[in-house]
C-alpha positions as CSV (number, residue, x, y, z in Angstrom):
1,M,54.1,-81.2,242.5
2,A,57.8,-80.6,241.7
3,T,59.3,-77.2,242.5
4,P,59.5,-75.1,239.4
5,V,63.1,-74.9,238.1
6,Q,64.8,-71.5,238.0
7,F,68.0,-70.5,236.3
8,G,70.8,-69.2,238.5
9,T,73.6,-66.9,237.5
10,D,75.1,-69.6,235.2
11,G,72.2,-71.8,234.2
12,I,71.0,-74.6,236.5
13,R,73.5,-76.3,238.7
14,G,73.3,-79.0,241.5
15,R,74.1,-82.5,242.5
16,A,74.2,-84.8,239.5
17,F,71.2,-87.3,239.3
18,V,69.8,-85.7,242.5
19,D,69.1,-82.1,241.4
20,I,70.3,-82.4,237.8
21,T,68.4,-85.5,236.7
22,N,67.9,-87.1,233.3
23,D,64.3,-86.0,233.5
24,L,65.3,-82.4,234.0
25,A,67.8,-82.6,231.2
26,Y,65.2,-84.1,228.9
27,R,62.7,-81.4,229.8
28,L,65.3,-78.8,229.2
29,G,65.7,-80.2,225.7
30,R,61.9,-80.1,225.2
31,G,61.8,-76.5,226.5
32,V,64.6,-75.3,224.2
33,A,62.9,-76.9,221.3
34,S,59.7,-75.1,222.0
35,V,61.3,-71.7,222.3
36,F,63.8,-71.8,219.4
37,T,63.6,-73.2,215.8
38,A,67.4,-73.3,215.0
39,D,69.7,-76.3,215.3
40,V,71.0,-77.0,218.8
41,Y,74.7,-77.9,219.5
42,V,75.2,-79.9,222.7
43,G,78.5,-80.2,224.3
44,Y,79.6,-81.5,227.7
45,D,82.5,-81.7,230.1
46,T,84.3,-84.7,231.4
47,R,82.5,-85.5,234.6
48,E,81.0,-89.0,234.7
49,S,77.4,-87.8,234.6
50,S,77.8,-85.6,231.6
51,P,77.4,-88.0,228.7
52,Q,74.1,-89.4,230.2
53,L,72.7,-86.0,230.8
54,A,73.7,-84.8,227.3
55,S,71.9,-87.8,225.8
56,A,68.8,-86.8,227.8
57,V,69.0,-83.2,226.4
58,L,69.4,-84.5,222.9
59,A,66.4,-86.8,223.3
60,G,64.3,-84.0,224.6
61,L,65.3,-81.8,221.6
62,R,64.5,-84.7,219.2
63,D,61.1,-85.4,220.8
64,G,60.4,-81.6,220.7
65,G,61.0,-81.5,217.0
66,A,64.4,-79.8,217.1
67,V,67.6,-80.9,215.4
68,G,70.2,-81.6,218.1
69,I,73.9,-82.1,217.2
70,N,76.1,-83.9,219.7
71,L,79.5,-82.3,220.0
72,G,80.8,-84.7,222.6
73,Y,83.3,-83.5,225.1
74,F,83.5,-79.8,224.4
75,T,84.4,-76.6,226.2
76,T,81.6,-74.1,226.9
77,P,83.2,-71.4,224.7
78,G,83.8,-74.0,222.0
79,V,80.1,-74.7,221.9
80,A,79.4,-71.0,221.6
81,V,81.8,-70.7,218.7
82,I,80.3,-73.7,216.8
83,A,76.8,-72.2,217.4
84,Q,78.1,-68.9,216.1
85,Q,79.8,-70.4,213.0
86,R,76.8,-72.6,212.1
87,G,74.0,-70.3,212.9
88,G,72.5,-72.3,215.8
89,L,72.3,-72.2,219.5
90,G,73.9,-74.3,222.2
91,V,73.3,-76.4,225.3
92,V,76.3,-77.2,227.6
93,V,76.2,-79.9,230.3
94,S,78.8,-78.8,232.8
95,A,79.2,-77.5,236.4
96,S,82.3,-75.5,235.4
97,H,84.7,-75.4,238.4
98,N,82.5,-77.5,240.7
99,P,83.5,-81.1,241.9
100,Y,82.7,-84.1,239.7
101,Y,79.6,-85.0,241.6
102,D,77.9,-81.8,240.6
103,N,76.6,-80.9,237.2
104,G,74.7,-78.2,235.4
105,L,72.7,-77.2,232.3
106,K,73.4,-74.0,230.4
107,V,71.6,-72.7,227.3
108,L,73.4,-70.4,224.8
109,G,71.2,-68.4,222.5
110,L,71.4,-67.9,218.8
111,G,75.0,-67.4,217.7
112,G,76.3,-68.7,220.9
113,A,75.4,-65.6,222.9
114,K,74.4,-65.5,226.6
115,L,70.6,-65.6,226.9
116,D,68.9,-62.4,227.9
117,F,66.7,-62.6,231.0
118,A,63.4,-62.7,229.1
119,T,64.5,-65.6,226.8
120,E,65.9,-67.4,229.8
121,L,62.6,-67.1,231.6
122,A,60.8,-68.4,228.5
123,V,63.0,-71.5,228.4
124,A,62.5,-72.0,232.2
125,N,58.7,-71.8,231.8
126,A,58.8,-74.2,228.8
127,L,60.9,-76.6,230.8
128,N,58.6,-76.6,233.7
129,A,55.6,-77.2,231.4
130,A,57.2,-80.0,229.5
131,D,56.1,-83.6,229.7
132,P,58.4,-85.8,231.9
133,A,61.0,-88.0,230.3
134,P,59.5,-91.2,228.8
135,S,62.3,-93.3,230.3
136,G,65.1,-93.1,232.9
137,S,68.0,-93.4,230.4
138,F,68.7,-92.7,226.8
139,D,70.9,-94.1,224.1
140,A,74.0,-92.2,223.1
141,F,73.8,-90.0,220.0
142,A,76.5,-89.9,217.3
143,I,79.2,-87.3,217.7
144,D,80.1,-84.6,215.2
145,E,83.8,-85.2,215.0
146,S,84.5,-82.2,212.8
147,A,83.5,-79.6,215.3
148,E,86.6,-79.7,217.6
149,H,89.0,-79.2,214.7
150,D,86.8,-76.3,213.4
151,Y,87.0,-74.7,216.9
152,A,90.8,-75.1,217.2
153,R,91.3,-73.6,213.7
154,H,89.1,-70.7,214.6
155,L,91.1,-69.8,217.7
156,R,94.4,-70.0,215.8
157,S,92.9,-67.7,213.2
158,L,92.1,-65.1,215.9
159,V,95.7,-65.2,217.3
160,P,98.0,-66.4,214.5
161,A,101.2,-65.3,216.2
162,D,104.4,-67.4,216.6
163,F,105.2,-68.4,220.2
164,S,108.3,-70.4,219.5
165,S,110.2,-68.4,222.0
166,L,108.0,-69.6,224.9
167,H,107.7,-72.6,227.1
168,I,104.1,-72.9,228.3
169,V,102.7,-75.2,230.8
170,L,99.0,-76.0,230.5
171,D,96.8,-77.3,233.3
172,C,93.6,-78.7,231.8
173,A,91.8,-79.4,235.1
174,N,91.1,-82.9,233.7
175,G,88.2,-81.1,232.1
176,A,86.9,-80.3,228.6
177,S,90.1,-78.6,227.4
178,S,92.0,-81.9,227.9
179,H,90.9,-82.9,224.4
180,V,92.1,-79.8,222.6
181,A,94.5,-77.6,224.5
182,H,97.8,-79.3,223.9
183,E,97.4,-79.6,220.1
184,L,96.0,-76.0,220.0
185,F,98.9,-74.4,221.8
186,E,101.6,-76.7,220.2
187,S,100.4,-75.3,216.9
188,T,101.8,-71.9,217.9
189,G,105.3,-73.2,217.9
190,A,105.7,-73.0,221.6
191,R,107.2,-75.7,223.7
192,I,104.2,-77.2,225.6
193,T,104.0,-79.2,228.8
194,T,100.5,-80.4,229.7
195,I,99.3,-81.5,233.1
196,H,96.0,-82.8,234.4
197,D,94.7,-83.7,231.0
198,Q,93.7,-87.3,231.7
199,P,90.1,-87.1,232.8
200,S,88.6,-90.1,234.6
201,G,85.1,-88.8,235.1
202,R,85.8,-88.1,238.7
203,N,89.0,-86.0,238.7
204,I,87.7,-82.9,237.0
205,N,88.9,-79.8,239.0
206,E,90.3,-82.1,241.7
207,S,93.3,-80.3,243.2
208,C,94.0,-78.8,239.8
209,G,92.9,-76.2,237.3
210,S,92.1,-72.6,237.8
211,T,90.8,-73.0,241.3
212,H,93.8,-75.1,242.5
213,P,96.9,-73.9,240.6
214,E,99.4,-75.3,243.1
215,D,100.7,-78.1,240.7
216,L,100.9,-75.6,237.9
217,V,103.0,-73.2,240.0
218,A,105.4,-76.1,240.9
219,Q,105.7,-77.2,237.3
220,V,106.4,-73.7,236.0
221,K,109.1,-73.2,238.6
222,S,110.7,-76.6,238.2
223,L,110.8,-76.5,234.4
224,G,111.8,-72.8,234.2
225,A,108.8,-72.2,231.9
226,D,107.8,-68.7,230.7
227,L,104.1,-69.1,231.5
228,G,101.5,-71.3,233.1
229,L,97.9,-71.4,232.0
230,A,95.2,-73.0,234.2
231,F,91.7,-73.7,232.8
232,D,88.6,-74.7,234.7
233,G,86.4,-77.7,234.0
234,D,84.6,-76.2,231.0
235,A,87.5,-73.9,230.0
236,D,85.7,-70.6,230.0
237,R,88.1,-69.0,232.5
238,L,91.8,-68.7,232.8
239,I,94.2,-68.2,235.7
240,A,97.9,-67.7,234.8
241,V,101.2,-68.3,236.5
242,D,104.2,-66.1,235.7
243,A,107.8,-67.3,235.3
244,N,108.5,-66.6,239.0
245,G,105.6,-68.9,240.0
246,Q,103.3,-66.2,241.0
247,V,99.6,-66.7,240.3
248,R,98.0,-64.0,238.2
249,D,94.2,-63.8,238.2
250,G,91.7,-62.1,236.1
251,D,92.5,-58.7,237.6
252,D,96.1,-58.9,236.6
253,L,95.2,-59.9,233.1
254,M,92.5,-57.3,232.7
255,I,94.8,-54.6,233.7
256,L,97.5,-55.6,231.2
257,F,95.0,-56.2,228.3
258,A,93.2,-52.9,229.0
259,R,96.4,-50.9,229.1
260,D,97.6,-52.6,225.9
261,F,94.3,-52.0,224.1
262,F,94.3,-48.4,225.4
263,Q,97.8,-47.7,224.0
264,R,96.7,-49.1,220.7
265,N,93.4,-47.0,220.7
266,S,91.3,-50.2,220.6
267,L,89.7,-50.2,224.1
268,G,86.7,-48.1,223.2
269,G,85.3,-46.2,226.2
270,G,86.8,-48.2,229.0
271,L,86.9,-51.5,230.9
272,V,83.9,-53.4,232.4
273,V,84.6,-55.3,235.6
274,T,82.5,-56.8,238.4
275,S,82.2,-55.8,242.0
276,M,84.7,-58.5,242.9
277,S,87.7,-56.8,241.2
278,N,90.4,-55.6,243.5
279,L,90.6,-52.0,244.6
280,G,94.1,-52.0,243.2
281,L,92.7,-52.5,239.7
282,R,90.6,-49.4,240.1
283,R,93.6,-47.4,241.2
284,S,95.7,-48.7,238.2
285,M,93.0,-47.9,235.7
286,A,92.6,-44.4,237.2
287,D,96.4,-43.9,236.9
288,A,96.2,-44.9,233.2
289,G,93.2,-42.6,232.5
290,I,91.0,-45.6,231.7
291,A,87.4,-45.5,232.7
292,I,85.8,-48.5,234.4
293,V,82.2,-49.6,234.8
294,E,81.2,-52.0,237.5
295,T,78.5,-54.7,237.2
296,D,77.2,-57.4,239.5
297,V,79.1,-60.7,239.6
298,G,78.6,-62.9,236.5
299,D,80.2,-63.0,233.1
300,R,76.7,-62.5,231.6
301,N,76.4,-59.2,233.4
302,V,79.8,-58.1,232.0
303,L,78.8,-59.2,228.5
304,M,75.5,-57.3,228.6
305,E,77.3,-54.1,229.8
306,L,79.8,-54.5,227.0
307,E,77.1,-54.9,224.4
308,N,75.1,-51.9,225.8
309,R,78.1,-49.7,225.6
310,A,79.6,-51.2,222.5
311,W,82.9,-51.7,224.4
312,P,85.2,-54.5,223.4
313,F,86.7,-55.8,226.6
314,G,85.9,-56.7,230.2
315,G,85.9,-59.5,232.7
316,E,86.0,-61.0,236.2
317,Q,88.7,-61.5,238.8
318,S,87.9,-65.3,238.5
319,G,89.4,-65.4,235.1
320,H,86.3,-64.9,232.8
321,L,87.7,-62.5,230.3
322,I,85.5,-61.4,227.3
323,F,87.0,-60.1,224.1
324,R,83.7,-59.1,222.6
325,S,84.9,-58.5,219.1
326,L,86.5,-62.0,219.0
327,A,84.2,-64.4,220.8
328,P,80.6,-64.6,221.9
329,T,81.5,-65.5,225.5
330,G,84.6,-65.8,227.8
331,D,87.1,-68.4,226.5
332,G,90.0,-69.5,228.6
333,Q,92.0,-70.8,225.7
334,L,91.5,-67.7,223.7
335,T,92.6,-65.6,226.7
336,G,95.7,-67.9,227.0
337,L,96.6,-67.3,223.4
338,M,96.1,-63.5,223.8
339,L,98.3,-63.5,226.9
340,A,101.1,-65.4,225.2
341,D,100.9,-62.9,222.4
342,L,101.2,-60.1,224.9
343,I,104.2,-61.6,226.5
344,V,105.9,-62.1,223.1
345,R,105.3,-58.5,222.2
346,K,105.9,-56.8,225.6
347,G,108.0,-59.0,227.8
348,P,107.6,-61.3,230.8
349,L,104.3,-61.4,232.6
350,A,105.7,-60.6,236.0
351,E,107.6,-57.6,234.8
352,Q,104.5,-56.2,233.0
353,A,102.2,-56.7,236.0
354,D,104.5,-55.5,238.7
355,A,105.2,-52.3,236.8
356,V,101.6,-51.2,236.6
357,W,99.7,-52.2,239.7
358,Q,99.8,-53.4,243.3
359,R,97.1,-55.7,244.6
360,V,95.2,-54.3,247.7
361,P,94.9,-56.9,250.5
362,Q,91.6,-58.8,250.0
363,S,89.9,-61.7,251.7
364,L,86.9,-63.7,250.7
365,I,84.9,-65.5,253.4
366,N,82.2,-68.0,252.5
367,V,79.4,-68.3,255.1
368,A,76.7,-71.0,254.9
369,R,73.6,-69.2,253.5
370,D,71.3,-70.5,256.3
371,A,73.7,-69.4,259.0
372,Y,74.4,-65.9,257.6
373,E,73.3,-62.8,259.6
374,D,74.0,-59.3,258.1
375,A,73.7,-57.1,261.2
376,P,76.8,-58.6,263.0
377,V,78.9,-58.2,259.8
378,Q,78.0,-54.6,259.4
379,E,78.6,-53.9,263.1
380,L,82.0,-55.5,262.9
381,F,82.9,-53.5,259.8
382,T,81.9,-50.2,261.4
383,E,83.7,-51.1,264.7
384,L,87.0,-52.0,262.9
385,R,86.9,-49.0,260.6
386,T,86.7,-46.8,263.7
387,N,89.4,-48.7,265.5
388,Y,91.8,-48.6,262.6
389,G,90.9,-45.1,261.4
390,V,90.4,-46.4,257.9
391,N,89.2,-43.8,255.3
392,E,86.0,-44.8,253.3
393,Q,87.8,-44.7,250.0
394,D,90.5,-47.1,251.2
395,V,88.2,-50.0,252.2
396,R,85.5,-52.0,250.6
397,L,83.0,-54.5,252.0
398,L,81.0,-56.6,249.5
399,I,78.3,-59.1,250.5
400,R,76.6,-61.3,248.0
401,P,74.8,-64.7,247.9
402,S,76.6,-67.1,245.6
403,G,74.7,-68.0,242.4
404,T,76.3,-71.5,242.2
405,E,76.7,-72.6,245.9
406,P,74.6,-72.4,249.1
407,V,76.8,-69.7,250.6
408,V,77.0,-66.0,251.2
409,R,80.3,-64.5,250.0
410,V,81.7,-61.7,252.2
411,M,84.6,-59.9,250.6
412,I,86.7,-57.4,252.5
413,E,89.6,-55.3,251.1
414,A,91.6,-52.4,252.4
415,L,95.0,-50.7,252.0
416,D,95.7,-51.8,255.6
417,A,96.4,-55.5,255.6
418,D,96.0,-55.8,259.4
419,F,92.4,-54.5,259.0
420,V,91.7,-57.2,256.4
421,D,93.2,-60.0,258.6
422,D,91.5,-58.8,261.7
423,F,88.1,-58.5,260.0
424,S,88.4,-61.9,258.3
425,Q,89.5,-63.8,261.5
426,R,86.8,-62.2,263.7
427,L,84.1,-62.9,261.1
428,Q,85.1,-66.5,260.8
429,D,85.2,-66.9,264.5
430,F,81.8,-65.4,264.8
431,F,80.1,-67.8,262.3
432,A,82.1,-70.8,263.6
433,A,80.8,-70.3,267.1
């Protein structure tokens, strides 16, 4: 008997056609059809396995009695917007920032919102109970060609500003934004240079995009551009590059947006961040008199906290930023438009960021989950804190299993950079032995 499928922090993810099979995708479609009665909008990223898996989902929806609409290559937040506009729900076939040989399945609830845990469990149970796929492959479904234009028009309506003073470089990660980003940002009047927008099925996220912004840095510097914007494979996150070529992650952007919203009395009660956000962010928010609330890692956790508190803004260091009053989920292209607007209104990104915060030295070490031992990590932390005389409020150790990879992530940060370097090196040496 097959092992029951469980959803991780961002749906189901694994090796395409090994863990994420056509049968699994088909049964997901059947499961969604049994839990919901609304139309289901299915979009997928540009990895070579995605069209086949999407056809399997659509076949499962059809055989389960649901209406499935194929959106074709589409960003995750774009699927959420179309579901919101058209009163349905969404399924996304994507492994986000993972390599091409991985893939994943993610369900967006009614109106494009993240599923709550109870509904997610109901979908998982229905999937596990569903009949297997009747065949190993499925015919392609016709694509709704109007959806992409509707999505782009919607984003421009949210940020209608003129960016003709800016030269922006876009890195589409050879992913889902490759089909829409250039036209979208060019419509702002900005001068646009686009890189990594030629997906082959196997080059998604490969040495490009938000997890590898080196090419973007080089392009911004060589062209003298004002801003670089790097998306990931499904374009739900954004990493920026300022005019000096410095990478600016979600912490940089959250600080600037939070301070801007606060000054305009539109931040609500404060900012929601995850445990991964830098200690420097916390210090900057304290200096500005802005409250923060911390959640576990995962943009769904951020969104749930925002909804519980009726606050408008929060996000993750990785570049998932959520403007709750504007979008049902994090959207890298929306964040890019908002950032360009901020630069037009308040000046260069580097000047803004450098004026309001200083990043505390931080290191993230990934340890294979089956090799990880907690006791040596805690002992090393205690030993070095004593040796360096580091105060408790000036250091932070965070240990968490990844929800998308078979690793344990160990994050260390401290005001003392030597402490961070020493801890990181000794930890890596220990687990490499």
